[in-house]
N, C-alpha and C positions, 0 to 999 in steps of 0.2 A: 556286437549285436546290432541288428537293425533297429532304428528308431531310438537309439540311446539318448541322443541330444533332445529329441522331442519329449521323451519320458522324463528326463532331468528337468526340462522346462516346466513340466506339470507337477513337480514334486513339492513346490512351495504352497502353503495354504492360501496366501494372497492370490497367487496365480490360479489356483483352483477356483477361488471365488470369482475371479475375473471371467474364467471360462463359464461358470454357472450363470453369471449376469449376461454375458454375450450370447449364451445359448438362448436366452429369452428375447434379446433384440440387440442390434448394433448400437454402440454408445460412444460418446466422446470421453476424453480423459476426465473432464470435469464431472460428467455424469457418473463415471465409475468411482471417482473419489467421493462423491456424495453418497454412494451406495456401500462402499467399502471404506472403512475407517483408516485411511492412510493419506499422507500428503501427496500433492501433485507430483513432486519430484520422485518420490518413492513409487508411485503408480507408474510414472513414465519409465522407470527402470524395469519394473515387472513387465510392462507392455513390450519393451525392447527385447527382453528375453523370449517372450512368446512369439514375437514377430520374427526374430532371428531363427527360431526353430520352425518357422512357417506354420505355426499352429493358428495364428491370427493374421489378418491382413488389415490394411488401413486404406481408406479412400478420403480424399479431401472433399469437404462439403462446405463451401463458403470459406469462412475463416477458421473452421474447426476440422479436425481429423476424426473420422468415425472409424472405430475398430469393430471388426466382425470376425467370426469363426471361419477358418479355412476348412470347409466341409470335406473337400476332396482329401486333404491330408488326414483328417480324423477318420474318414472312411477307409483309407489305405491302412492306417494303423490298426483299426478294428479288424479288418480282414486278415492282416498278418497275425495279430494276436489270437484271433479265433482259430485260425489254422494251426498256429504254434501250440496252443493249449490243447486243442483236439488231438493232435499228434502225440503230445506229451502224455495225455491221459490214456490213450490207446497203448502206448509203450509201458506205462505203469501197470495197466490192467493185464497186459501180457506177462509181465514179470511176476504178478501175483498168482498166475495160474500154474 
């Protein structure tokens, strides 16, 4: 199934919270750990999962790394799932008739 890795990366509650925070603004690991109650090593592991799935990206800013949402990837996923669910619903409706 397309986007399986991306969807898996979003399945953990901490990673969902990370996405919610990054949707508001790009943040560093330290800023994320201050907003989400996990240690820095745990946060780094979650960020790696999201980064490996290309859901988020990182840019160096001085001595910090700033994490931000990969809007293009999320838009691709949304377009796929919108089309997929629309087709699925049409198919279900046709079966009911």
